[in-house]
C-alpha positions as CSV (number, residue, x, y, z in Angstrom):
1,M,29.1,41.9,44.8
2,S,25.4,42.4,45.1
3,S,23.2,40.6,46.5
4,T,19.5,39.9,44.7
5,P,16.4,41.2,46.4
6,A,14.0,38.6,47.1
7,L,11.0,38.4,45.2
8,S,8.0,38.6,47.0
9,K,5.5,35.9,46.5
10,L,2.5,36.5,43.7
11,R,-0.4,37.2,44.5
12,P,-3.6,38.2,42.4
13,R,-5.0,41.4,42.9
14,I,-7.1,42.3,46.1
15,A,-9.8,42.1,44.0
16,V,-10.0,38.8,43.4
17,E,-8.9,37.8,46.7
18,R,-11.8,39.2,48.3
19,M,-14.2,38.1,45.9
20,H,-16.7,35.7,46.3
21,E,-16.7,31.9,44.9
22,Y,-19.6,30.4,43.3
23,H,-19.6,26.7,42.9
24,P,-22.7,24.8,40.6
25,P,-23.4,21.4,42.1
26,L,-22.7,20.2,38.8
27,A,-21.5,16.7,39.7
28,G,-23.2,13.6,39.5
29,R,-26.6,14.8,37.6
30,D,-28.4,11.2,37.0
31,G,-31.9,11.9,36.6
32,L,-35.0,13.7,35.6
33,R,-33.3,17.2,35.7
34,L,-35.6,19.7,37.4
35,D,-32.6,21.6,38.3
36,F,-30.4,24.6,36.6
37,N,-33.6,25.8,34.9
38,E,-32.7,24.1,31.6
39,N,-34.1,22.5,28.8
40,T,-35.1,19.3,30.3
41,L,-35.8,17.5,26.7
42,A,-33.2,18.7,23.9
43,P,-33.1,21.3,20.8
44,S,-35.1,21.7,18.2
45,P,-34.1,18.3,15.4
46,R,-33.1,21.5,13.3
47,V,-30.1,21.7,15.4
48,Q,-29.6,18.2,15.8
49,T,-29.3,17.2,11.8
50,V,-26.7,20.8,11.4
51,L,-24.7,18.4,14.5
52,Q,-25.4,15.5,11.7
53,R,-23.7,17.2,9.6
54,I,-20.8,19.2,11.2
55,S,-17.2,17.6,9.9
56,S,-13.7,17.0,12.0
57,A,-12.3,19.4,9.9
58,S,-14.5,22.2,10.7
59,L,-13.1,22.0,14.2
60,T,-9.4,22.9,12.9
61,K,-10.5,26.4,11.9
62,Y,-10.8,29.6,14.2
63,P,-14.9,30.3,14.6
64,E,-16.8,33.1,12.4
65,R,-18.8,35.3,14.8
66,E,-19.6,38.4,12.7
67,H,-22.4,36.6,10.2
68,V,-24.0,34.6,12.7
69,E,-24.6,38.2,14.7
70,R,-26.0,39.9,11.6
71,I,-28.3,36.6,11.2
72,A,-29.4,36.9,15.0
73,A,-29.9,41.2,14.4
74,R,-32.2,40.2,12.1
75,H,-34.4,37.7,13.9
76,F,-34.5,40.1,16.6
77,G,-34.7,43.5,14.8
78,L,-31.9,45.0,15.8
79,E,-28.8,46.0,13.8
80,P,-25.5,44.4,13.0
81,E,-23.7,47.1,14.8
82,S,-25.6,46.5,17.9
83,V,-25.7,42.7,18.7
84,L,-23.0,40.8,20.5
85,L,-22.4,36.6,20.2
86,T,-21.5,35.9,23.9
87,N,-19.8,32.7,25.5
88,G,-23.3,32.5,27.4
89,V,-24.9,35.5,29.7
90,D,-22.2,34.7,31.7
91,E,-19.8,36.0,29.4
92,A,-22.0,39.2,28.8
93,I,-21.8,39.9,32.3
94,H,-18.7,39.8,32.5
95,L,-17.9,41.5,29.0
96,I,-19.9,44.9,30.7
97,C,-18.3,45.1,34.3
98,E,-14.7,45.4,32.4
99,T,-16.6,47.9,30.1
100,Y,-17.3,50.4,32.7
101,L,-16.8,49.4,35.9
102,E,-13.6,51.1,38.1
103,P,-12.9,50.5,41.7
104,H,-14.2,53.1,43.2
105,H,-17.4,52.8,41.5
106,E,-20.9,51.6,43.0
107,V,-22.7,48.5,41.1
108,V,-26.6,48.2,42.2
109,I,-28.8,45.1,42.4
110,V,-32.0,43.5,43.9
111,T,-31.2,40.0,45.5
112,P,-32.2,37.5,45.9
113,T,-30.8,36.9,41.7
114,F,-28.8,35.1,39.9
115,S,-25.1,34.6,41.4
116,M,-22.6,36.0,38.6
117,Y,-23.9,39.3,39.2
118,A,-22.4,40.0,42.1
119,L,-18.9,37.9,41.5
120,Y,-18.6,39.6,37.9
121,A,-19.0,43.0,39.5
122,E,-16.5,42.2,42.7
123,A,-13.6,40.9,40.4
124,T,-13.2,45.2,39.1
125,G,-12.5,46.0,42.9
126,A,-16.4,47.7,42.6
127,T,-18.7,48.3,45.6
128,V,-21.7,46.0,45.4
129,R,-24.7,47.1,46.5
130,A,-27.6,44.4,47.3
131,V,-31.0,45.5,47.8
132,Q,-33.2,43.0,49.4
133,A,-36.4,42.0,48.7
134,D,-39.0,41.3,51.1
135,A,-40.5,38.2,52.0
136,T,-42.6,38.0,49.2
137,L,-40.0,38.1,46.8
138,Q,-41.5,40.6,44.4
139,F,-39.6,43.5,43.1
140,P,-38.6,46.0,45.6
141,R,-38.9,49.2,42.9
142,E,-38.9,52.7,46.0
143,R,-36.0,50.6,47.8
144,L,-34.1,50.3,44.2
145,Q,-34.7,53.7,43.4
146,Q,-33.3,54.8,46.9
147,S,-29.7,52.3,46.5
148,I,-29.4,54.2,43.0
149,G,-26.1,57.1,43.8
150,P,-23.7,59.4,41.6
151,E,-20.9,56.4,42.1
152,T,-23.5,54.0,40.3
153,R,-21.9,53.3,37.2
154,L,-24.0,49.4,36.7
155,I,-27.6,48.4,37.6
156,M,-28.2,44.2,36.6
157,L,-31.3,43.0,36.6
158,A,-33.2,39.7,35.5
159,S,-36.8,39.5,34.4
160,P,-37.9,37.5,35.0
161,N,-36.0,36.8,37.9
162,N,-33.7,33.5,39.0
163,P,-35.2,32.1,41.4
164,T,-37.8,33.5,42.1
165,G,-39.5,34.2,39.0
166,A,-41.0,37.8,39.8
167,V,-40.9,40.1,36.8
168,I,-40.4,44.1,36.7
169,E,-42.3,45.7,34.3
170,P,-40.8,47.2,30.8
171,G,-42.1,51.1,31.5
172,F,-40.6,51.3,34.6
173,L,-36.6,49.8,33.1
174,L,-37.4,52.7,30.5
175,E,-37.7,55.0,33.4
176,L,-34.9,53.9,35.1
177,A,-32.9,54.5,32.1
178,A,-33.3,57.9,31.5
179,A,-33.3,58.5,34.9
180,N,-30.0,57.5,35.8
181,P,-27.9,58.1,32.3
182,Q,-24.8,58.0,33.9
183,A,-25.0,54.0,34.7
184,A,-25.1,51.0,31.8
185,L,-29.2,49.3,33.2
186,L,-28.5,45.5,32.5
187,V,-31.6,43.4,32.1
188,D,-30.9,39.7,31.7
189,E,-34.0,38.2,29.4
190,A,-33.0,34.6,29.9
191,Y,-36.2,33.9,30.5
192,Y,-38.3,36.0,28.0
193,H,-39.9,33.0,26.1
194,F,-41.4,32.2,29.4
195,H,-43.0,35.1,30.4
196,G,-43.2,37.4,26.6
197,E,-42.3,41.0,27.8
198,S,-39.0,42.9,26.9
199,V,-37.3,46.3,26.6
200,L,-34.9,44.3,23.3
201,S,-36.2,46.2,21.0
202,K,-35.0,50.0,23.3
203,T,-31.5,49.2,22.6
204,S,-31.2,50.6,19.2
205,T,-32.7,54.1,20.9
206,V,-31.3,54.1,24.5
207,E,-27.7,54.9,25.3
208,N,-27.4,53.1,28.5
209,L,-30.0,49.9,28.3
210,L,-28.1,46.5,27.7
211,V,-30.3,43.5,26.7
212,A,-28.6,40.0,27.3
213,R,-30.7,37.1,26.0
214,T,-29.6,32.8,26.7
215,F,-30.0,30.1,24.5
216,S,-29.8,27.6,27.1
217,K,-33.0,27.4,28.0
218,A,-35.9,27.6,25.6
219,Y,-33.6,27.1,22.5
220,G,-31.8,23.7,24.2
221,L,-28.3,24.7,23.7
222,A,-26.6,25.6,27.4
223,G,-23.8,22.7,26.4
224,L,-22.3,24.7,23.3
225,R,-22.9,27.8,25.9
226,I,-24.1,31.1,23.8
227,G,-25.4,34.1,24.2
228,L,-26.2,37.1,22.7
229,L,-26.2,40.6,24.1
230,A,-28.0,43.4,22.7
231,G,-27.7,47.6,23.5
232,H,-27.1,51.3,21.4
233,P,-24.2,50.6,18.8
234,D,-22.3,53.1,20.7
235,A,-21.7,50.8,23.7
236,M,-21.1,47.8,21.7
237,R,-18.8,49.2,20.4
238,F,-16.6,49.9,23.8
239,V,-18.1,46.1,25.2
240,R,-16.8,44.8,21.5
241,K,-13.1,46.1,22.4
242,V,-13.4,43.9,25.2
243,S,-13.9,41.0,23.8
244,S,-12.6,38.3,22.5
245,P,-12.8,37.8,18.3
246,Y,-13.2,33.6,19.5
247,N,-15.6,33.8,22.3
248,V,-18.3,31.0,20.8
249,N,-17.2,28.0,19.8
250,S,-17.6,27.3,15.9
251,I,-20.6,24.1,16.8
252,A,-22.4,26.7,17.8
253,L,-22.5,29.4,15.5
254,E,-23.2,26.5,13.1
255,C,-26.0,25.1,15.7
256,L,-27.9,28.8,16.2
257,P,-29.1,29.7,13.1
258,E,-31.0,26.5,12.6
259,A,-32.5,27.3,16.7
260,L,-33.6,30.8,15.3
261,A,-35.7,29.8,12.1
262,D,-37.8,26.6,13.6
263,E,-39.8,29.0,16.0
264,E,-42.3,26.3,15.9
265,Y,-40.4,24.6,18.3
266,T,-39.4,27.6,20.3
267,A,-43.2,28.3,20.6
268,W,-44.0,25.0,21.4
269,Y,-41.6,24.3,24.4
270,A,-42.6,27.8,25.6
271,D,-46.2,26.7,25.8
272,Q,-45.4,22.8,27.6
273,V,-43.3,25.2,30.2
274,Q,-47.5,27.5,30.8
275,Q,-48.6,24.2,31.0
276,S,-46.1,23.0,33.7
277,R,-46.4,25.5,35.7
278,L,-50.3,25.5,36.4
279,M,-50.0,21.8,37.1
280,L,-47.5,22.2,39.5
281,E,-49.4,25.3,40.8
282,Q,-52.6,23.4,41.3
283,K,-51.0,20.1,42.9
284,L,-48.8,23.0,45.2
285,Q,-52.1,24.4,46.1
286,K,-53.3,20.9,47.0
287,L,-50.7,19.6,49.0
288,K,-50.1,22.5,50.6
289,V,-46.5,23.9,49.9
290,Q,-46.3,27.1,50.0
291,Y,-44.4,28.7,46.7
292,W,-44.1,31.9,44.5
293,P,-46.2,33.2,41.3
294,T,-43.5,33.1,38.3
295,H,-43.1,33.8,35.3
296,A,-39.7,31.4,34.1
297,N,-39.5,28.2,33.9
298,F,-39.2,26.9,37.3
299,I,-41.0,27.7,40.6
300,L,-39.7,28.1,44.2
301,I,-41.1,26.6,46.9
302,R,-40.3,27.0,51.1
303,I,-39.3,22.9,52.4
304,G,-38.2,25.4,55.4
305,P,-35.6,22.8,57.7
306,E,-36.1,20.0,55.8
307,H,-34.8,20.8,52.8
308,A,-31.5,19.1,52.2
309,R,-33.2,16.1,53.3
310,F,-36.0,17.1,50.2
311,V,-33.0,17.8,47.8
312,Q,-31.3,13.7,48.9
313,A,-34.6,12.5,48.3
314,M,-35.8,13.6,45.6
315,R,-32.8,12.6,44.0
316,R,-34.0,8.8,45.3
317,Q,-36.7,8.9,43.7
318,G,-34.5,9.8,40.4
319,V,-35.5,13.7,40.0
320,L,-33.3,16.6,40.5
321,V,-33.7,19.8,42.7
322,R,-32.2,22.8,43.5
323,D,-31.3,23.9,46.7
324,R,-31.7,27.7,47.1
325,S,-31.9,28.0,51.0
326,Q,-28.0,30.0,50.6
327,D,-30.2,32.6,48.8
328,P,-30.8,36.0,51.0
329,G,-34.8,35.4,52.0
330,C,-34.6,31.6,50.5
331,E,-34.0,30.0,53.6
332,G,-35.8,26.7,53.2
333,C,-36.5,27.0,49.5
334,V,-35.6,24.7,46.8
335,R,-36.2,25.8,43.3
336,I,-38.2,22.9,40.5
337,T,-38.0,23.4,36.9
338,L,-40.5,22.8,34.9
339,G,-39.7,21.5,31.6
340,P,-42.8,19.5,28.9
341,V,-45.5,18.0,30.8
342,E,-43.8,14.5,30.7
343,H,-41.5,15.4,32.8
344,T,-43.7,17.4,35.0
345,A,-46.1,14.8,35.6
346,L,-42.7,12.8,36.8
347,G,-41.6,15.7,39.0
348,I,-45.4,15.7,40.8
349,A,-44.9,12.1,41.5
350,A,-42.0,12.1,42.7
351,L,-43.2,15.3,44.9
352,E,-45.7,13.1,46.0
353,N,-43.3,10.5,47.3
354,T,-41.3,12.1,48.7
355,I,-43.6,13.8,50.8
356,K,-44.5,10.5,51.5
357,E,-41.4,9.3,52.9
358,M,-40.3,12.1,54.5
359,Q,-43.5,12.0,56.2
360,W,-43.1,15.6,55.9
361,Q,-46.6,18.0,56.5
362,P,-46.8,21.3,54.4
363,G,-47.1,24.9,56.5
364,S,-46.4,22.5,59.6
């Protein structure tokens, strides 16, 4: 009688075992949300009208993405085959990594930056090469170029960058794509509306350039999880092979056309953020709090060793801010989201009260 050999324990792929984890501090977010760079007010009134008329019967059907992709493509001046709607920018990053990366490949990113770039790349088994920004937190152009080699298959950059707010010149991005035809260049333009410069239109002619946009920031659709990935049709054909045909939920697909159409609301919100940026920068200068110039809807400030205590003190004031001290080069830093002027005024009042409560001396 033969014995059955013992089966080994189920294990994940080695790359998954080794990859880092990301746990956003989302629990208990009661208060003014100046912590996650969301729209802090509401989406367009036209979106709210759509939500009111959605029927329960529509939830019984699988979502149909293609017709909304045509609307989005027309809005952004692109061809439909160049556009893929995604489950937020997170999925766009994941799809690109799955499309292009083998375990022996290299991925180049600039840190500090959005954590999901490294995580999705690590999950493929590829090697992540992180180019650290210097103390100014500006884009390290020359060191990035020196880090790209023959095994580089993906370069992921955000402009404006999170959490620094730094930007990259569009001309340099195009030069980078041209100089490295073996690598996909993903430009994450999640904060485009607060800066205004883009390489989106160049995706139709630059074969290895891909651009991601989100509808979570200026549009206020973070809870619906919808984003956009644009690229040359030849590249997008392969990315679509990896994507699920039902990756974006039906409610998001019904709301997006109205969010896109209400350009007046989006422009108003972006203008409010720009006014808020100036307000907070002026107050930080007056208080002698160190901060970095930003082109996004947030400002990174340096609190120092008291950063955790500062975040908790702000919470007691009813304002949520994000501790970024674990990001490379951001020791002691906190990020404050910018929204409408009235929200920023409340944030500034909480900031002043917190400094008094902590008896903290900025600059000391």
